[in-house]
C-alpha positions as CSV (number, residue, x, y, z in Angstrom):
1,M,12.4,-31.1,66.2
2,P,10.0,-28.2,66.1
3,P,11.5,-25.1,64.5
4,A,11.4,-21.9,66.3
5,K,9.2,-19.1,64.7
6,S,10.8,-16.0,63.3
7,E,9.8,-12.5,62.5
8,P,8.6,-12.0,58.9
9,S,11.3,-10.9,56.5
10,P,10.7,-9.4,53.0
11,K,12.8,-12.2,51.5
12,R,12.2,-15.1,53.6
13,A,10.7,-17.9,51.6
14,S,7.9,-20.2,52.7
15,A,9.8,-23.3,52.1
16,K,7.8,-26.4,51.2
17,V,8.7,-30.0,50.7
18,T,9.0,-30.5,47.0
19,R,8.3,-33.6,45.1
20,R,9.9,-35.0,41.9
21,G,8.5,-33.8,38.6
22,A,8.6,-30.7,36.4
23,P,9.9,-27.5,37.8
24,A,7.5,-25.3,39.5
25,P,6.9,-21.8,38.4
26,A,8.4,-19.2,40.6
27,S,5.1,-17.8,41.5
28,K,3.8,-21.1,42.8
29,K,4.7,-23.1,45.9
30,V,5.4,-26.7,45.4
31,V,4.2,-28.9,48.1
32,S,4.8,-32.6,48.5
33,K,2.1,-35.2,48.7
34,A,2.9,-35.6,52.3
35,A,2.5,-31.8,52.9
36,S,-0.8,-31.6,50.8
37,K,-2.7,-33.4,53.4
38,P,-3.4,-31.9,56.9
39,A,-0.6,-32.9,59.1
40,A,-0.6,-32.9,62.8
41,A,2.2,-30.6,64.3
42,A,5.1,-32.2,65.9
43,P,4.6,-32.6,69.6
44,P,6.1,-29.8,71.7
45,V,9.5,-30.3,73.0
46,A,10.8,-28.3,75.9
47,P,13.4,-25.9,74.6
48,K,17.0,-26.7,75.7
49,R,20.4,-25.8,74.8
50,A,21.7,-28.0,72.1
51,A,24.7,-30.1,72.8
52,T,27.9,-27.9,73.1
53,P,30.5,-28.4,70.4
54,A,32.6,-30.6,72.8
55,R,30.0,-33.3,73.1
56,A,27.8,-32.7,69.9
57,A,28.6,-36.0,68.4
58,V,25.8,-38.7,68.6
59,A,27.1,-42.2,69.2
60,A,26.2,-44.1,66.2
61,P,28.1,-46.4,63.8
62,V,29.0,-44.9,60.5
63,S,26.9,-46.5,57.8
64,Q,28.5,-48.1,54.7
65,P,28.3,-45.6,51.8
66,L,26.2,-46.5,48.8
67,P,27.8,-45.7,45.5
68,P,26.2,-42.8,43.9
69,L,24.5,-42.9,40.4
70,A,26.9,-42.4,37.5
71,S,25.4,-39.1,36.5
72,S,22.2,-37.0,36.3
73,P,21.1,-34.0,34.2
74,L,21.8,-31.7,37.2
75,L,25.3,-33.0,37.6
76,V,26.1,-32.7,33.8
77,A,24.9,-29.0,34.0
78,L,27.7,-28.2,36.6
79,R,31.0,-26.7,35.5
80,A,33.9,-29.2,35.3
81,E,35.4,-28.3,38.7
82,E,32.1,-28.4,40.4
83,Q,31.4,-31.8,39.1
84,R,34.9,-33.0,40.3
85,A,34.2,-31.6,43.8
86,V,30.9,-33.3,44.0
87,R,32.2,-36.7,42.9
88,R,35.1,-36.5,45.3
89,A,32.9,-35.6,48.3
90,L,30.5,-38.5,47.5
91,A,33.5,-41.0,47.3
92,G,34.1,-40.1,51.0
93,E,36.8,-37.5,50.9
94,P,36.1,-34.1,52.7
95,T,36.4,-31.5,49.9
96,L,36.4,-27.8,49.7
97,L,35.4,-25.9,46.5
98,T,36.8,-22.3,46.7
99,N,36.1,-19.4,44.3
100,S,32.5,-20.5,44.3
101,P,29.9,-17.8,44.4
102,R,26.9,-18.5,46.6
103,A,24.6,-18.2,43.6
104,R,26.1,-21.6,42.7
105,D,25.1,-23.3,46.0
106,A,21.7,-24.6,45.1
107,A,22.9,-26.1,41.7
108,I,26.0,-27.7,43.3
109,F,24.2,-29.4,46.3
110,A,21.1,-30.3,44.3
111,A,23.3,-32.0,41.7
112,A,24.9,-34.0,44.5
113,A,21.4,-35.0,45.9
114,S,20.4,-36.0,42.4
115,V,23.1,-38.8,42.2
116,A,23.2,-39.8,46.0
117,R,21.2,-42.8,47.0
118,R,20.8,-41.3,50.5
119,P,19.9,-37.8,51.8
120,V,22.2,-34.9,51.2
121,L,22.0,-32.4,54.1
122,V,23.2,-28.7,53.5
123,V,23.9,-26.1,56.1
124,S,23.5,-22.6,54.8
125,P,23.4,-19.0,56.4
126,L,20.9,-18.4,53.5
127,A,18.9,-21.5,53.9
128,A,15.6,-20.0,52.8
129,E,17.1,-18.7,49.6
130,L,18.8,-22.0,48.8
131,V,15.5,-23.8,49.3
132,E,13.7,-21.4,47.1
133,H,16.2,-22.0,44.2
134,A,16.5,-25.7,44.7
135,A,12.6,-26.2,44.8
136,L,12.6,-24.9,41.1
137,L,14.9,-27.6,39.9
138,P,13.4,-30.7,38.2
139,G,13.4,-34.2,39.7
140,L,14.4,-33.2,43.1
141,D,12.9,-33.7,46.6
142,V,13.7,-30.9,48.9
143,A,13.1,-30.9,52.8
144,A,13.8,-28.0,55.1
145,F,14.3,-27.3,58.8
146,G,14.7,-23.9,60.6
147,T,13.0,-20.7,61.5
148,F,11.9,-20.0,58.0
149,V,9.6,-23.0,57.7
150,S,6.2,-23.6,59.1
151,P,5.5,-26.3,61.7
152,S,3.5,-28.3,59.2
153,T,6.3,-28.2,56.6
154,A,8.9,-29.1,59.3
155,A,6.7,-32.2,60.1
156,A,6.4,-33.1,56.5
157,S,10.1,-32.7,56.1
158,K,10.9,-35.0,59.1
159,R,8.5,-37.8,57.6
160,R,10.2,-37.5,54.2
161,L,13.7,-37.7,55.8
162,E,12.8,-40.8,57.8
163,R,12.1,-42.5,54.5
164,G,15.6,-41.9,53.3
165,G,16.6,-42.2,49.7
166,S,17.6,-39.4,47.4
167,L,16.7,-36.1,49.0
168,L,18.0,-32.6,49.6
169,V,17.7,-31.4,53.1
170,V,18.4,-27.7,53.9
171,V,19.0,-26.4,57.4
172,E,20.3,-23.3,59.1
173,P,23.6,-23.1,61.0
174,A,21.9,-23.4,64.3
175,Q,20.8,-26.9,63.5
176,L,24.5,-28.0,63.6
177,F,24.0,-28.5,67.3
178,D,20.3,-29.7,67.3
179,E,20.3,-33.1,69.1
180,A,16.9,-34.0,67.7
181,L,18.3,-33.6,64.2
182,H,21.3,-35.7,65.2
183,A,19.1,-38.5,66.5
184,L,16.9,-38.4,63.3
185,L,20.0,-38.9,61.2
186,V,21.0,-42.1,63.1
187,K,17.8,-43.6,61.4
188,A,18.3,-41.9,58.2
189,P,22.1,-41.7,57.6
190,L,23.5,-39.2,55.1
191,A,25.3,-39.6,51.9
192,L,26.9,-36.1,52.1
193,L,26.9,-33.1,54.4
194,G,27.2,-29.8,52.6
195,I,28.5,-26.6,54.3
196,A,27.7,-23.5,52.2
197,A,29.7,-20.3,52.7
198,A,32.1,-22.2,54.9
199,H,34.5,-19.3,54.8
200,A,32.3,-17.9,57.6
201,C,34.1,-20.2,60.1
202,S,37.3,-18.4,59.8
203,E,38.3,-15.5,62.1
204,H,39.9,-13.7,59.0
205,A,36.8,-13.9,56.7
206,H,34.8,-10.9,55.7
207,E,31.7,-12.4,57.4
208,L,31.1,-14.6,60.3
209,S,28.6,-17.3,61.1
210,P,28.5,-17.9,64.9
211,A,27.6,-21.5,64.6
212,Y,30.5,-22.1,62.1
213,V,32.9,-21.0,64.7
214,S,32.6,-24.4,66.1
215,L,32.3,-26.2,62.7
216,K,35.1,-28.6,63.3
217,A,33.6,-29.8,66.5
218,A,30.0,-30.1,65.2
219,L,30.9,-32.2,62.0
220,P,31.3,-35.7,63.8
221,A,27.8,-35.7,64.8
222,F,26.6,-36.2,61.2
223,H,28.7,-39.1,60.2
224,A,29.1,-38.1,56.6
225,P,31.8,-36.8,54.2
226,V,31.7,-33.1,53.8
227,L,31.5,-30.9,50.7
228,A,32.1,-27.2,51.6
229,T,31.9,-24.0,49.2
230,C,33.5,-20.7,50.0
231,T,33.8,-17.4,48.1
232,A,36.9,-16.1,46.5
233,T,38.9,-15.1,49.5
234,S,42.3,-15.0,51.1
235,A,44.7,-18.2,51.3
236,Q,44.5,-17.8,55.1
237,V,40.8,-18.2,55.0
238,V,41.0,-21.2,52.7
239,E,43.5,-22.9,54.8
240,Q,41.5,-22.4,57.9
241,T,38.3,-23.6,56.3
242,A,40.0,-26.6,54.9
243,E,41.4,-27.5,58.2
244,A,38.0,-27.2,59.9
245,I,36.2,-29.7,57.5
246,G,39.2,-32.0,57.5
247,A,40.0,-31.4,53.8
248,A,43.5,-32.3,52.7
249,P,45.5,-29.9,50.6
250,G,44.8,-32.0,47.4
251,A,41.0,-31.9,48.1
252,V,40.8,-28.1,47.9
253,I,39.4,-27.3,44.3
254,T,39.4,-23.8,42.9
255,G,36.3,-22.8,40.9
256,Q,36.8,-21.0,37.6
257,P,34.4,-18.1,37.2
258,P,33.6,-16.9,33.7
259,E,36.1,-14.4,32.0
260,L,34.8,-10.8,32.2
261,S,35.9,-7.5,30.8
262,R,37.0,-5.9,34.0
263,S,37.5,-2.1,34.3
264,A,38.1,0.5,36.9
265,Q,38.1,4.3,37.0
266,V,39.6,6.7,39.7
267,V,37.4,9.8,39.4
268,R,36.7,13.0,41.2
269,S,33.3,13.4,42.7
270,S,32.3,15.9,40.1
271,E,33.3,13.4,37.3
272,R,31.6,10.3,38.8
273,K,28.2,10.8,37.1
274,N,29.7,11.5,33.7
275,A,31.9,8.5,33.9
276,L,28.7,6.4,34.8
277,F,26.8,7.9,31.8
278,A,29.6,7.0,29.4
279,A,29.8,3.4,30.6
280,I,26.1,2.9,30.2
281,L,26.2,4.2,26.8
282,A,29.1,2.0,26.0
283,Y,27.9,-1.2,27.5
284,G,24.1,-1.0,26.8
285,A,21.2,-2.2,28.9
286,P,20.2,-4.2,30.7
287,G,22.7,-3.6,33.5
288,V,23.0,-2.9,37.2
289,V,24.5,0.1,39.1
290,L,25.4,-0.7,42.6
291,T,25.6,2.2,45.2
292,A,26.8,2.2,48.8
293,T,23.7,3.7,50.2
294,A,20.0,4.3,49.5
295,Q,20.5,7.9,49.3
296,E,23.1,7.5,46.5
297,A,20.7,5.2,44.8
298,D,18.0,7.9,44.6
299,S,20.6,10.5,43.4
300,V,21.9,8.3,40.7
301,F,18.3,7.3,39.6
302,A,17.5,11.1,39.4
303,E,20.6,11.9,37.3
304,L,20.0,9.0,34.9
305,S,16.3,9.9,34.5
306,A,17.3,13.5,33.7
307,R,19.5,12.2,31.0
308,K,16.7,10.2,29.5
309,V,18.2,6.7,30.4
310,P,15.6,4.2,31.0
311,C,16.0,3.0,34.4
312,V,14.4,1.9,37.7
313,R,15.5,1.8,41.3
314,A,15.2,-0.6,44.2
315,H,16.4,-0.3,47.7
316,A,15.4,-0.9,51.3
317,G,14.1,2.5,51.9
318,M,11.4,2.3,49.3
319,A,7.9,1.2,50.0
320,P,7.7,-2.6,49.4
321,A,5.0,-2.3,46.6
322,E,7.1,0.4,44.7
323,R,10.3,-1.8,45.1
324,T,8.5,-4.9,43.9
325,A,7.0,-3.1,40.9
326,S,10.5,-1.7,40.0
327,L,12.1,-5.2,40.1
328,R,9.3,-6.7,38.0
329,R,9.8,-4.1,35.4
330,F,13.6,-4.7,35.4
331,T,13.3,-8.5,35.2
332,D,10.9,-8.4,32.3
333,A,12.8,-9.8,29.3
334,H,11.1,-7.4,27.0
335,E,12.4,-4.3,29.0
336,Q,15.9,-2.9,28.6
337,L,16.6,-1.1,31.6
338,V,19.3,0.0,34.0
339,L,18.6,-1.0,37.8
340,V,20.0,1.3,40.3
341,T,20.3,-0.6,43.6
342,Q,22.4,-1.8,46.6
343,S,24.4,-5.0,46.5
344,P,22.8,-7.9,48.5
345,H,26.4,-9.1,49.1
346,A,27.4,-5.8,50.8
347,N,27.0,-7.2,54.3
348,A,28.1,-4.4,56.5
349,T,27.0,-6.1,59.6
350,G,29.5,-9.0,59.3
351,L,26.8,-11.5,60.1
352,A,26.5,-14.2,57.5
353,G,23.0,-14.5,56.3
354,C,21.9,-11.3,57.9
355,P,18.3,-10.5,56.6
356,E,19.1,-6.7,56.5
357,V,20.8,-7.3,53.1
358,S,18.1,-9.3,51.5
359,Y,15.4,-6.8,50.9
360,C,15.8,-6.3,47.1
361,L,17.8,-8.8,45.3
362,G,19.4,-12.3,46.2
363,S,22.5,-14.2,45.3
364,V,21.3,-15.2,41.8
365,S,21.5,-12.6,39.0
366,P,18.2,-10.6,38.6
367,R,18.3,-11.6,34.9
368,P,20.6,-13.9,32.8
369,D,21.3,-11.3,30.0
370,L,22.9,-8.6,32.0
371,S,25.4,-6.6,29.9
372,F,27.2,-5.0,32.8
373,V,27.5,-4.4,36.6
374,V,28.9,-0.9,37.6
375,H,30.0,-0.2,41.2
376,Y,29.2,3.7,41.8
377,Q,31.4,3.5,44.8
378,A,34.2,1.1,45.8
379,P,32.7,-2.2,47.3
380,L,33.1,-3.0,51.0
381,S,35.5,-5.9,50.3
382,P,37.1,-8.1,47.5
383,E,34.6,-10.8,48.5
384,Q,31.6,-8.6,47.8
385,L,33.1,-7.6,44.4
386,F,33.5,-11.3,43.5
387,E,30.0,-12.1,44.5
388,D,28.5,-9.1,42.6
389,L,30.4,-9.9,39.4
390,A,29.1,-13.6,39.6
391,W,25.8,-12.2,38.2
392,L,27.6,-11.7,34.9
393,A,28.0,-14.3,32.1
394,A,31.3,-14.8,30.2
395,G,32.4,-11.7,28.2
396,K,30.2,-9.2,29.9
397,S,31.5,-6.0,31.5
398,S,32.2,-4.8,35.1
399,L,33.4,-1.3,36.1
400,V,34.3,0.1,39.5
401,L,34.2,3.9,39.9
402,A,36.1,5.1,43.0
403,D,38.0,8.0,44.6
404,S,39.8,8.5,47.9
405,S,36.6,9.7,49.6
406,D,35.1,6.2,49.2
407,A,37.4,4.9,51.8
408,A,36.0,7.2,54.4
409,L,32.4,6.4,53.4
410,V,33.1,2.6,53.7
411,Q,34.7,2.9,57.0
412,A,31.8,5.1,58.3
413,L,29.3,2.4,57.1
414,L,31.2,-0.4,58.8
415,A,31.7,1.7,62.0
416,Q,28.0,2.3,62.2
417,Q,26.7,-1.3,61.1
418,R,29.2,-3.8,62.3
419,I,28.2,-5.9,65.4
420,K,29.9,-4.4,68.3
421,P,31.7,-6.6,70.9
422,A,30.3,-4.4,73.7
423,A,26.8,-4.9,72.4
424,V,27.2,-8.6,72.3
425,E,28.3,-8.7,76.0
426,A,25.7,-6.3,77.1
427,M,23.0,-8.5,75.4
428,A,24.3,-11.6,77.1
429,Q,24.0,-9.9,80.5
430,A,20.4,-8.9,79.7
431,L,19.5,-12.4,78.7
432,A,21.1,-13.9,81.8
433,Q,18.7,-11.8,83.9
434,L,15.8,-13.8,82.6
435,A,14.3,-16.7,84.6
436,E,15.2,-20.1,83.5
437,D,12.1,-20.5,81.4
438,G,11.4,-16.7,81.1
439,S,11.4,-14.7,78.0
440,A,11.2,-10.9,77.0
441,P,10.5,-9.0,73.9
442,S,13.5,-7.8,71.9
443,D,12.7,-4.1,72.6
444,T,12.9,-4.8,76.3
445,L,16.2,-6.6,76.0
446,A,17.6,-3.8,73.9
447,L,16.7,-1.4,76.7
448,R,18.4,-3.4,79.3
449,A,21.4,-3.8,77.2
450,G,21.6,-0.1,76.5
451,T,21.7,-0.7,72.7
452,S,19.5,0.6,69.8
453,R,16.7,-1.7,68.6
454,R,18.6,-2.4,65.3
455,S,21.8,-3.3,67.2
456,A,19.9,-5.6,69.5
457,E,18.3,-7.4,66.5
458,R,21.7,-8.0,65.0
459,V,23.1,-9.4,68.2
460,L,20.2,-11.5,68.7
461,G,20.5,-12.8,65.2
462,A,24.1,-13.9,66.0
463,F,22.9,-15.6,69.3
464,A,20.2,-17.4,67.3
465,D,22.7,-18.5,64.7
466,R,24.7,-20.2,67.5
467,N,21.5,-21.7,69.0
468,L,21.9,-19.7,72.1
469,V,18.4,-18.1,72.0
470,V,15.1,-19.1,70.5
471,R,12.4,-16.6,69.1
472,D,8.8,-17.3,70.0
473,G,6.8,-14.6,68.2
474,A,7.9,-11.3,69.7
475,Q,9.4,-13.1,72.7
476,I,13.1,-14.0,73.0
477,R,14.2,-16.9,75.3
478,R,17.5,-18.3,76.1
479,R,18.3,-21.9,75.4
480,T,21.4,-22.3,77.6
481,S,22.6,-21.3,81.2
482,P,23.7,-17.8,82.0
483,E,27.3,-19.3,82.4
484,Q,27.4,-20.9,79.0
485,L,25.8,-17.8,77.4
486,A,28.5,-15.7,78.8
487,A,31.2,-17.9,77.6
488,D,29.8,-18.0,74.1
489,A,29.2,-14.3,74.1
490,Q,32.8,-13.7,75.1
491,L,34.0,-15.9,72.1
492,L,31.7,-14.1,69.6
493,S,32.7,-10.8,71.0
494,A,36.4,-11.5,70.1
495,R,35.5,-12.8,66.7
496,F,33.5,-9.6,65.8
497,A,36.3,-7.5,67.0
498,A,38.8,-9.4,64.7
499,L,36.4,-8.9,61.9
500,R,36.3,-5.2,62.4
501,A,40.1,-4.8,62.8
502,A,40.6,-6.4,59.4
503,D,38.3,-4.1,57.6
504,S,41.1,-1.7,56.6
505,A,43.2,-4.5,55.1
506,R,40.1,-5.4,53.0
507,A,39.6,-1.8,51.8
508,E,43.3,-1.7,50.9
509,L,42.8,-4.8,48.6
510,V,39.8,-3.0,46.9
511,A,42.0,0.1,46.5
512,R,44.7,-1.9,44.7
513,Y,42.3,-3.5,42.5
514,V,40.9,-0.1,41.4
515,T,44.4,1.4,40.9
516,S,45.6,-1.7,38.9
517,R,42.7,-1.3,36.4
518,H,42.6,2.6,36.3
519,G,42.2,4.0,32.8
520,T,40.4,0.9,31.3
521,A,36.9,2.3,31.5
522,P,34.9,3.7,28.6
523,D,36.0,7.2,27.7
524,S,34.1,10.2,29.2
525,S,34.6,13.8,28.1
526,A,34.6,14.9,31.8
527,A,37.1,12.5,33.0
528,E,40.8,13.1,32.4
529,V,41.8,9.5,31.7
530,S,45.2,10.4,30.6
531,V,46.3,11.5,33.9
532,P,47.4,8.7,36.2
533,R,45.6,8.8,39.5
534,Y,45.6,6.6,42.6
535,V,43.0,5.8,45.1
536,R,43.9,5.4,48.8
537,A,42.2,3.0,51.3
């Protein structure tokens, strides 16, 4: 089951198989005993299209479940509703945990693996990040498969999985249809199948995982009960997600995020910086200010610096060394700074796990003692707002600053960055022109498809998520027939069109949130808080 190689990404983790023991420092890589010895790479396998969803299941008897351990330190550390979801799923009932921020995924699935007597396999659009966080937890073996791991690590993971026992296995969504993985799991049956960010299977969600579109058809191949997590989202998305994993209404458990002090302020453009300054003075550092664009981050940083507010900035437009130095300063417990940055949850492309949103920060809070999170402009969606505020501990403060011009800014960003249906179909046609075993650089495919390089990379990322293409260095090769590729492209094109069509409704929900909390922000002499105002989506 050799993984495909991927292009380097600033946030991609070099995942290693971990061994039981004390938690490793974040600056070190934990390697299993098996991985510490030179391991022969897995024999090459000719690339082929994984089983289509209709025939993905591997014929194998469902093994008798082994009762989990009564408890573990990792399980006890979970919130009450998270513990209930884990126990219910390990007992054999498909379970959906909603209102669960993605920052909690590593802790939840690691806890399940710590009490299970057989491997727990987790599928995540952010698999590399999940492995990075899980590897720091004590007493846990972690294995990984996907484009973010090296061939030697994948070989070590395979050997560890074959031994069975208590183990957390993390894979990317494309592995849902990997026949080699299905065959391996016949020999090493699972205690539990985890689906992180399961909301991305719904056509009404704020982001889409192309592999999850066929989630319901893919699950039987794993012969294991399912525990899925999803963000705070609409009842329609929750219902579709529960139906996809086979969860009964009584098996949908709602997470209880910490209570926060939530505020919003409808401001004029000329008042926005004064309102931000007043909020920072009221809340106190450390805190995070989230802007919609890198240009706004630079502008806010300059304004705060001029007002003698200790602050740093970090965004994708900065040089990597400068960005890293800023984040290092901010995360230093001895520093009390304000970080001006962009949200890692503001996924304007709509592709779940898109690496474009992972240049600076991740799902987990940059530091545990944050006093506040301020949105300098309205967030792209209610889901982004929920994930951003998951950085805060109970009792901390959040503030959204917005005016009617934000709606135009949000729609302009989405119109520019959403994956376009026409680009999906054009890229499928470009790939169909390749010989059966042929390949081409992404730049060449972009030229043939008539799209920009960035648009081509986004579409190819969507195709890779659905296991339609494989990346071999700079070369892209399709894994299925032109006919199958065209059919899948048509399906994805329709899903991304639906995603874009619902953007206005999500913006309206954000506008209602802001209007409902207007006037609750800290006083600013430049803001006329006594005058009722309303923001339009």
